[in-house]
GULOLO-512051 format. One record per atom (N, C-alpha, C): residue number from 1; residue in one letter; x, y, z. Coordinates in nm, 3 decimals. Example, Ala and Ser with C-alpha at 12.3 -4.5 7.8 and 13.67 -1.06 7.14 Angstrom:
# residues 2
<node num="1" residuo="a" east="1.319" north="-0.569" up="0.780"/>
<node num="1" residuo="a" east="1.230" north="-0.450" up="0.780"/>
<node num="1" residuo="a" east="1.320" north="-0.330" up="0.780"/>
<node num="2" residuo="s" east="1.285" north="-0.225" up="0.708"/>
<node num="2" residuo="s" east="1.367" north="-0.106" up="0.714"/>
<node num="2" residuo="s" east="1.290" north="0.003" up="0.787"/>
# end
This chain:
# residues 107
<node num="1" residuo="x" east="9.101" north="10.439" up="12.268"/>
<node num="1" residuo="x" east="9.160" north="10.490" up="12.147"/>
<node num="1" residuo="x" east="9.057" north="10.491" up="12.033"/>
<node num="2" residuo="x" east="8.973" north="10.391" up="12.027"/>
<node num="2" residuo="x" east="8.871" north="10.385" up="11.923"/>
<node num="2" residuo="x" east="8.774" north="10.502" up="11.938"/>
<node num="3" residuo="x" east="8.739" north="10.535" up="12.062"/>
<node num="3" residuo="x" east="8.650" north="10.648" up="12.086"/>
<node num="3" residuo="x" east="8.712" north="10.779" up="12.034"/>
<node num="4" residuo="x" east="8.840" north="10.795" up="12.058"/>
<node num="4" residuo="x" east="8.909" north="10.914" up="12.008"/>
<node num="4" residuo="x" east="8.909" north="10.917" up="11.855"/>
<node num="5" residuo="x" east="8.924" north="10.801" up="11.792"/>
<node num="5" residuo="x" east="8.920" north="10.795" up="11.646"/>
<node num="5" residuo="x" east="8.782" north="10.835" up="11.592"/>
<node num="6" residuo="x" east="8.678" north="10.784" up="11.656"/>
<node num="6" residuo="x" east="8.542" north="10.817" up="11.612"/>
<node num="6" residuo="x" east="8.515" north="10.966" up="11.632"/>
<node num="7" residuo="x" east="8.559" north="11.020" up="11.744"/>
<node num="7" residuo="x" east="8.543" north="11.163" up="11.770"/>
<node num="7" residuo="x" east="8.617" north="11.246" up="11.665"/>
<node num="8" residuo="x" east="8.735" north="11.200" up="11.626"/>
<node num="8" residuo="x" east="8.811" north="11.270" up="11.522"/>
<node num="8" residuo="x" east="8.734" north="11.267" up="11.389"/>
<node num="9" residuo="x" east="8.678" north="11.153" up="11.355"/>
<node num="9" residuo="x" east="8.601" north="11.143" up="11.231"/>
<node num="9" residuo="x" east="8.480" north="11.235" up="11.234"/>
<node num="10" residuo="x" east="8.408" north="11.237" up="11.346"/>
<node num="10" residuo="x" east="8.290" north="11.322" up="11.358"/>
<node num="10" residuo="x" east="8.330" north="11.470" up="11.351"/>
<node num="11" residuo="x" east="8.443" north="11.505" up="11.409"/>
<node num="11" residuo="x" east="8.487" north="11.644" up="11.412"/>
<node num="11" residuo="x" east="8.539" north="11.692" up="11.276"/>
<node num="12" residuo="x" east="8.612" north="11.605" up="11.205"/>
<node num="12" residuo="x" east="8.678" north="11.648" up="11.083"/>
<node num="12" residuo="x" east="8.601" north="11.622" up="10.955"/>
<node num="13" residuo="x" east="8.523" north="11.515" up="10.950"/>
<node num="13" residuo="x" east="8.477" north="11.473" up="10.820"/>
<node num="13" residuo="x" east="8.329" north="11.435" up="10.812"/>
<node num="14" residuo="x" east="8.293" north="11.328" up="10.875"/>
<node num="14" residuo="x" east="8.157" north="11.273" up="10.877"/>
<node num="14" residuo="x" east="8.111" north="11.213" up="10.744"/>
<node num="15" residuo="x" east="8.202" north="11.185" up="10.652"/>
<node num="15" residuo="x" east="8.160" north="11.120" up="10.528"/>
<node num="15" residuo="x" east="8.186" north="10.970" up="10.540"/>
<node num="16" residuo="x" east="8.101" north="10.893" up="10.476"/>
<node num="16" residuo="x" east="8.113" north="10.748" up="10.481"/>
<node num="16" residuo="x" east="8.242" north="10.700" up="10.414"/>
<node num="17" residuo="x" east="8.280" north="10.762" up="10.303"/>
<node num="17" residuo="x" east="8.400" north="10.719" up="10.232"/>
<node num="17" residuo="x" east="8.526" north="10.739" up="10.317"/>
<node num="18" residuo="x" east="8.533" north="10.848" up="10.391"/>
<node num="18" residuo="x" east="8.648" north="10.870" up="10.478"/>
<node num="18" residuo="x" east="8.651" north="10.767" up="10.591"/>
<node num="19" residuo="x" east="8.534" north="10.737" up="10.646"/>
<node num="19" residuo="x" east="8.526" north="10.637" up="10.753"/>
<node num="19" residuo="x" east="8.570" north="10.500" up="10.700"/>
<node num="20" residuo="x" east="8.518" north="10.459" up="10.584"/>
<node num="20" residuo="x" east="8.556" north="10.330" up="10.527"/>
<node num="20" residuo="x" east="8.705" north="10.324" up="10.494"/>
<node num="21" residuo="x" east="8.759" north="10.430" up="10.440"/>
<node num="21" residuo="x" east="8.902" north="10.435" up="10.408"/>
<node num="21" residuo="x" east="8.986" north="10.421" up="10.534"/>
<node num="22" residuo="x" east="8.948" north="10.492" up="10.637"/>
<node num="22" residuo="x" east="9.023" north="10.487" up="10.762"/>
<node num="22" residuo="x" east="9.014" north="10.349" up="10.828"/>
<node num="23" residuo="x" east="8.897" north="10.287" up="10.822"/>
<node num="23" residuo="x" east="8.880" north="10.153" up="10.880"/>
<node num="23" residuo="x" east="8.965" north="10.051" up="10.804"/>
<node num="24" residuo="x" east="8.961" north="10.058" up="10.670"/>
<node num="24" residuo="x" east="9.043" north="9.964" up="10.591"/>
<node num="24" residuo="x" east="9.191" north="9.984" up="10.619"/>
<node num="25" residuo="x" east="9.233" north="10.108" up="10.633"/>
<node num="25" residuo="x" east="9.373" north="10.136" up="10.663"/>
<node num="25" residuo="x" east="9.410" north="10.089" up="10.803"/>
<node num="26" residuo="x" east="9.317" north="10.100" up="10.897"/>
<node num="26" residuo="x" east="9.343" north="10.056" up="11.034"/>
<node num="26" residuo="x" east="9.369" north="9.906" up="11.041"/>
<node num="27" residuo="x" east="9.304" north="9.829" up="10.954"/>
<node num="27" residuo="x" east="9.329" north="9.685" up="10.950"/>
<node num="27" residuo="x" east="9.446" north="9.649" up="10.859"/>
<node num="28" residuo="x" east="9.449" north="9.708" up="10.742"/>
<node num="28" residuo="x" east="9.553" north="9.674" up="10.644"/>
<node num="28" residuo="x" east="9.690" north="9.728" up="10.678"/>
<node num="29" residuo="x" east="9.695" north="9.846" up="10.738"/>
<node num="29" residuo="x" east="9.825" north="9.907" up="10.771"/>
<node num="29" residuo="x" east="9.911" north="9.820" up="10.861"/>
<node num="30" residuo="x" east="9.859" north="9.779" up="10.976"/>
<node num="30" residuo="x" east="9.939" north="9.695" up="11.065"/>
<node num="30" residuo="x" east="9.978" north="9.562" up="11.000"/>
<node num="31" residuo="x" east="9.886" north="9.502" up="10.923"/>
<node num="31" residuo="x" east="9.918" north="9.376" up="10.856"/>
<node num="31" residuo="x" east="10.029" north="9.394" up="10.753"/>
<node num="32" residuo="x" east="10.034" north="9.510" up="10.689"/>
<node num="32" residuo="x" east="10.139" north="9.534" up="10.591"/>
<node num="32" residuo="x" east="10.275" north="9.551" up="10.657"/>
<node num="33" residuo="x" east="10.278" north="9.575" up="10.786"/>
<node num="33" residuo="x" east="10.406" north="9.585" up="10.858"/>
<node num="33" residuo="x" east="10.468" north="9.449" up="10.886"/>
<node num="34" residuo="x" east="10.388" north="9.344" up="10.888"/>
<node num="34" residuo="x" east="10.437" north="9.212" up="10.929"/>
<node num="34" residuo="x" east="10.554" north="9.160" up="10.845"/>
<node num="35" residuo="x" east="10.555" north="9.175" up="10.713"/>
<node num="35" residuo="x" east="10.674" north="9.129" up="10.639"/>
<node num="35" residuo="x" east="10.803" north="9.200" up="10.682"/>
<node num="36" residuo="x" east="10.792" north="9.328" up="10.715"/>
<node num="36" residuo="x" east="10.910" north="9.402" up="10.759"/>
<node num="36" residuo="x" east="10.956" north="9.357" up="10.897"/>
<node num="37" residuo="x" east="10.860" north="9.327" up="10.984"/>
<node num="37" residuo="x" east="10.894" north="9.275" up="11.117"/>
<node num="37" residuo="x" east="10.958" north="9.136" up="11.102"/>
<node num="38" residuo="x" east="10.900" north="9.053" up="11.014"/>
<node num="38" residuo="x" east="10.953" north="8.918" up="10.993"/>
<node num="38" residuo="x" east="11.094" north="8.922" up="10.937"/>
<node num="39" residuo="x" east="11.123" north="9.020" up="10.851"/>
<node num="39" residuo="x" east="11.256" north="9.031" up="10.790"/>
<node num="39" residuo="x" east="11.357" north="9.096" up="10.883"/>
<node num="40" residuo="x" east="11.311" north="9.144" up="10.999"/>
<node num="40" residuo="x" east="11.402" north="9.202" up="11.096"/>
<node num="40" residuo="x" east="11.434" north="9.349" up="11.075"/>
<node num="41" residuo="x" east="11.356" north="9.417" up="10.989"/>
<node num="41" residuo="x" east="11.381" north="9.560" up="10.968"/>
<node num="41" residuo="x" east="11.350" north="9.641" up="11.093"/>
<node num="42" residuo="x" east="11.249" north="9.601" up="11.167"/>
<node num="42" residuo="x" east="11.218" north="9.661" up="11.297"/>
<node num="42" residuo="x" east="11.136" north="9.563" up="11.379"/>
<node num="43" residuo="x" east="11.120" north="9.595" up="11.504"/>
<node num="43" residuo="x" east="11.036" north="9.515" up="11.590"/>
<node num="43" residuo="x" east="10.974" north="9.608" up="11.694"/>
<node num="44" residuo="x" east="10.870" north="9.560" up="11.755"/>
<node num="44" residuo="x" east="10.807" north="9.637" up="11.861"/>
<node num="44" residuo="x" east="10.867" north="9.595" up="11.995"/>
<node num="45" residuo="x" east="10.875" north="9.689" up="12.085"/>
<node num="45" residuo="x" east="10.918" north="9.660" up="12.220"/>
<node num="45" residuo="x" east="10.835" north="9.544" up="12.274"/>
<node num="46" residuo="x" east="10.898" north="9.453" up="12.344"/>
<node num="46" residuo="x" east="10.830" north="9.334" up="12.393"/>
<node num="46" residuo="x" east="10.705" north="9.370" up="12.474"/>
<node num="47" residuo="x" east="10.713" north="9.474" up="12.555"/>
<node num="47" residuo="x" east="10.598" north="9.515" up="12.636"/>
<node num="47" residuo="x" east="10.485" north="9.573" up="12.551"/>
<node num="48" residuo="x" east="10.519" north="9.631" up="12.435"/>
<node num="48" residuo="x" east="10.417" north="9.693" up="12.350"/>
<node num="48" residuo="x" east="10.359" north="9.595" up="12.249"/>
<node num="49" residuo="x" east="10.429" north="9.488" up="12.220"/>
<node num="49" residuo="x" east="10.384" north="9.392" up="12.118"/>
<node num="49" residuo="x" east="10.281" north="9.297" up="12.178"/>
<node num="50" residuo="x" east="10.159" north="9.346" up="12.188"/>
<node num="50" residuo="x" east="10.054" north="9.271" up="12.256"/>
<node num="50" residuo="x" east="9.944" north="9.219" up="12.163"/>
<node num="51" residuo="x" east="9.966" north="9.227" up="12.033"/>
<node num="51" residuo="x" east="9.865" north="9.187" up="11.936"/>
<node num="51" residuo="x" east="9.926" north="9.089" up="11.838"/>
<node num="52" residuo="x" east="9.876" north="8.966" up="11.834"/>
<node num="52" residuo="x" east="9.926" north="8.861" up="11.748"/>
<node num="52" residuo="x" east="9.823" north="8.832" up="11.639"/>
<node num="53" residuo="x" east="9.823" north="8.910" up="11.530"/>
<node num="53" residuo="x" east="9.714" north="8.899" up="11.433"/>
<node num="53" residuo="x" east="9.711" north="8.769" up="11.354"/>
<node num="54" residuo="x" east="9.819" north="8.695" up="11.348"/>
<node num="54" residuo="x" east="9.823" north="8.575" up="11.266"/>
<node num="54" residuo="x" east="9.828" north="8.447" up="11.348"/>
<node num="55" residuo="x" east="9.795" north="8.455" up="11.474"/>
<node num="55" residuo="x" east="9.810" north="8.338" up="11.561"/>
<node num="55" residuo="x" east="9.705" north="8.230" up="11.538"/>
<node num="56" residuo="x" east="9.592" north="8.262" up="11.478"/>
<node num="56" residuo="x" east="9.483" north="8.165" up="11.460"/>
<node num="56" residuo="x" east="9.441" north="8.153" up="11.313"/>
<node num="57" residuo="x" east="9.532" north="8.119" up="11.225"/>
<node num="57" residuo="x" east="9.499" north="8.110" up="11.083"/>
<node num="57" residuo="x" east="9.449" north="7.971" up="11.045"/>
<node num="58" residuo="x" east="9.371" north="7.967" up="10.940"/>
<node num="58" residuo="x" east="9.324" north="7.839" up="10.886"/>
<node num="58" residuo="x" east="9.443" north="7.766" up="10.822"/>
<node num="59" residuo="x" east="9.433" north="7.635" up="10.797"/>
<node num="59" residuo="x" east="9.544" north="7.560" up="10.738"/>
<node num="59" residuo="x" east="9.592" north="7.615" up="10.603"/>
<node num="60" residuo="x" east="9.501" north="7.662" up="10.520"/>
<node num="60" residuo="x" east="9.541" north="7.717" up="10.390"/>
<node num="60" residuo="x" east="9.620" north="7.846" up="10.408"/>
<node num="61" residuo="x" east="9.567" north="7.936" up="10.490"/>
<node num="61" residuo="x" east="9.637" north="8.061" up="10.516"/>
<node num="61" residuo="x" east="9.766" north="8.038" up="10.593"/>
<node num="62" residuo="x" east="9.767" north="7.933" up="10.675"/>
<node num="62" residuo="x" east="9.888" north="7.897" up="10.750"/>
<node num="62" residuo="x" east="10.003" north="7.868" up="10.655"/>
<node num="63" residuo="x" east="9.976" north="7.794" up="10.550"/>
<node num="63" residuo="x" east="10.079" north="7.760" up="10.452"/>
<node num="63" residuo="x" east="10.129" north="7.884" up="10.379"/>
<node num="64" residuo="x" east="10.037" north="7.970" up="10.339"/>
<node num="64" residuo="x" east="10.074" north="8.093" up="10.269"/>
<node num="64" residuo="x" east="10.158" north="8.184" up="10.359"/>
<node num="65" residuo="x" east="10.112" north="8.204" up="10.482"/>
<node num="65" residuo="x" east="10.184" north="8.290" up="10.575"/>
<node num="65" residuo="x" east="10.322" north="8.234" up="10.608"/>
<node num="66" residuo="x" east="10.332" north="8.104" up="10.621"/>
<node num="66" residuo="x" east="10.460" north="8.040" up="10.650"/>
<node num="66" residuo="x" east="10.558" north="8.063" up="10.536"/>
<node num="67" residuo="x" east="10.510" north="8.055" up="10.412"/>
<node num="67" residuo="x" east="10.597" north="8.078" up="10.296"/>
<node num="67" residuo="x" east="10.640" north="8.224" up="10.285"/>
<node num="68" residuo="x" east="10.550" north="8.315" up="10.316"/>
<node num="68" residuo="x" east="10.581" north="8.457" up="10.303"/>
<node num="68" residuo="x" east="10.662" north="8.513" up="10.420"/>
<node num="69" residuo="x" east="10.630" north="8.469" up="10.541"/>
<node num="69" residuo="x" east="10.686" north="8.532" up="10.660"/>
<node num="69" residuo="x" east="10.780" north="8.442" up="10.740"/>
<node num="70" residuo="x" east="10.792" north="8.317" up="10.702"/>
<node num="70" residuo="x" east="10.878" north="8.225" up="10.776"/>
<node num="70" residuo="x" east="10.798" north="8.141" up="10.873"/>
<node num="71" residuo="x" east="10.863" north="8.037" up="10.923"/>
<node num="71" residuo="x" east="10.795" north="7.941" up="11.010"/>
<node num="71" residuo="x" east="10.752" north="7.999" up="11.144"/>
<node num="72" residuo="x" east="10.815" north="8.104" up="11.189"/>
<node num="72" residuo="x" east="10.783" north="8.163" up="11.319"/>
<node num="72" residuo="x" east="10.682" north="8.277" up="11.308"/>
<node num="73" residuo="x" east="10.603" north="8.279" up="11.201"/>
<node num="73" residuo="x" east="10.514" north="8.392" up="11.179"/>
<node num="73" residuo="x" east="10.409" north="8.409" up="11.289"/>
<node num="74" residuo="x" east="10.371" north="8.302" up="11.358"/>
<node num="74" residuo="x" east="10.269" north="8.314" up="11.463"/>
<node num="74" residuo="x" east="10.320" north="8.394" up="11.582"/>
<node num="75" residuo="x" east="10.450" north="8.411" up="11.591"/>
<node num="75" residuo="x" east="10.508" north="8.488" up="11.701"/>
<node num="75" residuo="x" east="10.525" north="8.635" up="11.665"/>
<node num="76" residuo="x" east="10.497" north="8.672" up="11.540"/>
<node num="76" residuo="x" east="10.507" north="8.812" up="11.499"/>
<node num="76" residuo="x" east="10.400" north="8.892" up="11.571"/>
<node num="77" residuo="x" east="10.440" north="8.993" up="11.640"/>
<node num="77" residuo="x" east="10.347" north="9.070" up="11.720"/>
<node num="77" residuo="x" east="10.355" north="9.218" up="11.685"/>
<node num="78" residuo="x" east="10.243" north="9.281" up="11.693"/>
<node num="78" residuo="x" east="10.231" north="9.425" up="11.673"/>
<node num="78" residuo="x" east="10.179" north="9.487" up="11.802"/>
<node num="79" residuo="x" east="10.187" north="9.617" up="11.809"/>
<node num="79" residuo="x" east="10.124" north="9.688" up="11.919"/>
<node num="79" residuo="x" east="9.977" north="9.708" up="11.885"/>
<node num="80" residuo="x" east="9.889" north="9.687" up="11.980"/>
<node num="80" residuo="x" east="9.746" north="9.703" up="11.955"/>
<node num="80" residuo="x" east="9.707" north="9.847" up="11.926"/>
<node num="81" residuo="x" east="9.795" north="9.940" up="11.952"/>
<node num="81" residuo="x" east="9.766" north="10.080" up="11.924"/>
<node num="81" residuo="x" east="9.795" north="10.115" up="11.778"/>
<node num="82" residuo="x" east="9.860" north="10.025" up="11.705"/>
<node num="82" residuo="x" east="9.899" north="10.052" up="11.567"/>
<node num="82" residuo="x" east="9.778" north="10.078" up="11.476"/>
<node num="83" residuo="x" east="9.676" north="9.994" up="11.484"/>
<node num="83" residuo="x" east="9.557" north="10.012" up="11.400"/>
<node num="83" residuo="x" east="9.488" north="10.145" up="11.422"/>
<node num="84" residuo="x" east="9.457" north="10.182" up="11.547"/>
<node num="84" residuo="x" east="9.396" north="10.313" up="11.570"/>
<node num="84" residuo="x" east="9.483" north="10.430" up="11.523"/>
<node num="85" residuo="x" east="9.613" north="10.414" up="11.530"/>
<node num="85" residuo="x" east="9.702" north="10.520" up="11.480"/>
<node num="85" residuo="x" east="9.691" north="10.534" up="11.329"/>
<node num="86" residuo="x" east="9.686" north="10.422" up="11.257"/>
<node num="86" residuo="x" east="9.666" north="10.428" up="11.112"/>
<node num="86" residuo="x" east="9.533" north="10.496" up="11.080"/>
<node num="87" residuo="x" east="9.429" north="10.466" up="11.156"/>
<node num="87" residuo="x" east="9.298" north="10.528" up="11.138"/>
<node num="87" residuo="x" east="9.309" north="10.680" up="11.151"/>
<node num="88" residuo="x" east="9.370" north="10.724" up="11.258"/>
<node num="88" residuo="x" east="9.382" north="10.868" up="11.285"/>
<node num="88" residuo="x" east="9.464" north="10.939" up="11.179"/>
<node num="89" residuo="x" east="9.575" north="10.881" up="11.139"/>
<node num="89" residuo="x" east="9.661" north="10.944" up="11.039"/>
<node num="89" residuo="x" east="9.591" north="10.951" up="10.903"/>
<node num="90" residuo="x" east="9.513" north="10.849" up="10.870"/>
<node num="90" residuo="x" east="9.438" north="10.851" up="10.744"/>
<node num="90" residuo="x" east="9.338" north="10.966" up="10.744"/>
<node num="91" residuo="x" east="9.266" north="10.983" up="10.854"/>
<node num="91" residuo="x" east="9.170" north="11.094" up="10.862"/>
<node num="91" residuo="x" east="9.242" north="11.229" up="10.856"/>
<node num="92" residuo="x" east="9.358" north="11.238" up="10.919"/>
<node num="92" residuo="x" east="9.436" north="11.362" up="10.912"/>
<node num="92" residuo="x" east="9.475" north="11.393" up="10.768"/>
<node num="93" residuo="x" east="9.519" north="11.292" up="10.695"/>
<node num="93" residuo="x" east="9.560" north="11.312" up="10.556"/>
<node num="93" residuo="x" east="9.442" north="11.356" up="10.470"/>
<node num="94" residuo="x" east="9.326" north="11.294" up="10.490"/>
<node num="94" residuo="x" east="9.207" north="11.333" up="10.414"/>
<node num="94" residuo="x" east="9.169" north="11.478" up="10.446"/>
<node num="95" residuo="x" east="9.169" north="11.513" up="10.573"/>
<node num="95" residuo="x" east="9.132" north="11.649" up="10.614"/>
<node num="95" residuo="x" east="9.231" north="11.752" up="10.558"/>
<node num="96" residuo="x" east="9.360" north="11.722" up="10.564"/>
<node num="96" residuo="x" east="9.459" north="11.815" up="10.510"/>
<node num="96" residuo="x" east="9.445" north="11.829" up="10.358"/>
<node num="97" residuo="x" east="9.420" north="11.720" up="10.289"/>
<node num="97" residuo="x" east="9.402" north="11.728" up="10.144"/>
<node num="97" residuo="x" east="9.283" north="11.817" up="10.109"/>
<node num="98" residuo="x" east="9.174" north="11.801" up="10.182"/>
<node num="98" residuo="x" east="9.056" north="11.885" up="10.155"/>
<node num="98" residuo="x" east="9.085" north="12.031" up="10.188"/>
<node num="99" residuo="x" east="9.159" north="12.055" up="10.296"/>
<node num="99" residuo="x" east="9.194" north="12.192" up="10.335"/>
<node num="99" residuo="x" east="9.279" north="12.259" up="10.227"/>
<node num="100" residuo="x" east="9.383" north="12.188" up="10.180"/>
<node num="100" residuo="x" east="9.470" north="12.247" up="10.079"/>
<node num="100" residuo="x" east="9.398" north="12.264" up="9.946"/>
<node num="101" residuo="x" east="9.309" north="12.174" up="9.911"/>
<node num="101" residuo="x" east="9.232" north="12.188" up="9.788"/>
<node num="101" residuo="x" east="9.140" north="12.309" up="9.797"/>
<node num="102" residuo="x" east="9.078" north="12.326" up="9.913"/>
<node num="102" residuo="x" east="8.991" north="12.441" up="9.934"/>
<node num="102" residuo="x" east="9.072" north="12.571" up="9.932"/>
<node num="103" residuo="x" east="9.192" north="12.570" up="9.990"/>
<node num="103" residuo="x" east="9.277" north="12.689" up="9.989"/>
<node num="103" residuo="x" east="9.318" north="12.726" up="9.847"/>
<node num="104" residuo="x" east="9.347" north="12.626" up="9.763"/>
<node num="104" residuo="x" east="9.384" north="12.652" up="9.624"/>
<node num="104" residuo="x" east="9.268" north="12.712" up="9.545"/>
<node num="105" residuo="x" east="9.148" north="12.668" up="9.577"/>
<node num="105" residuo="x" east="9.031" north="12.717" up="9.505"/>
<node num="105" residuo="x" east="9.000" north="12.864" up="9.540"/>
<node num="106" residuo="x" east="9.041" north="12.910" up="9.658"/>
<node num="106" residuo="x" east="9.013" north="13.047" up="9.701"/>
<node num="106" residuo="x" east="9.109" north="13.148" up="9.638"/>
<node num="107" residuo="x" east="9.227" north="13.101" up="9.596"/>
<node num="107" residuo="x" east="9.324" north="13.196" up="9.541"/>
<node num="107" residuo="x" east="9.310" north="13.215" up="9.393"/>
# end
């Protein structure tokens, strides 16, 4: 999946800012889902939830995560495909924005 993401970046953009934005979103996007998963708004299928991003936190972060997400936060799981999907969608959004801006400039 990462190879497909890199190929998409090379095909659509090739700018450093787009790459950095997509990478930050690939990490931050899935982590931003954890409060919603903890609150029970949704969950991932047990077979797909193969990524436990908070299972190895330091004692300080452990306390913060426990207060924000509940005592069972180490069991919160995401699908490992979530990050690459955020990456791809971010690049799509950047490419579409540039396309529409260019289309507006031509008219």
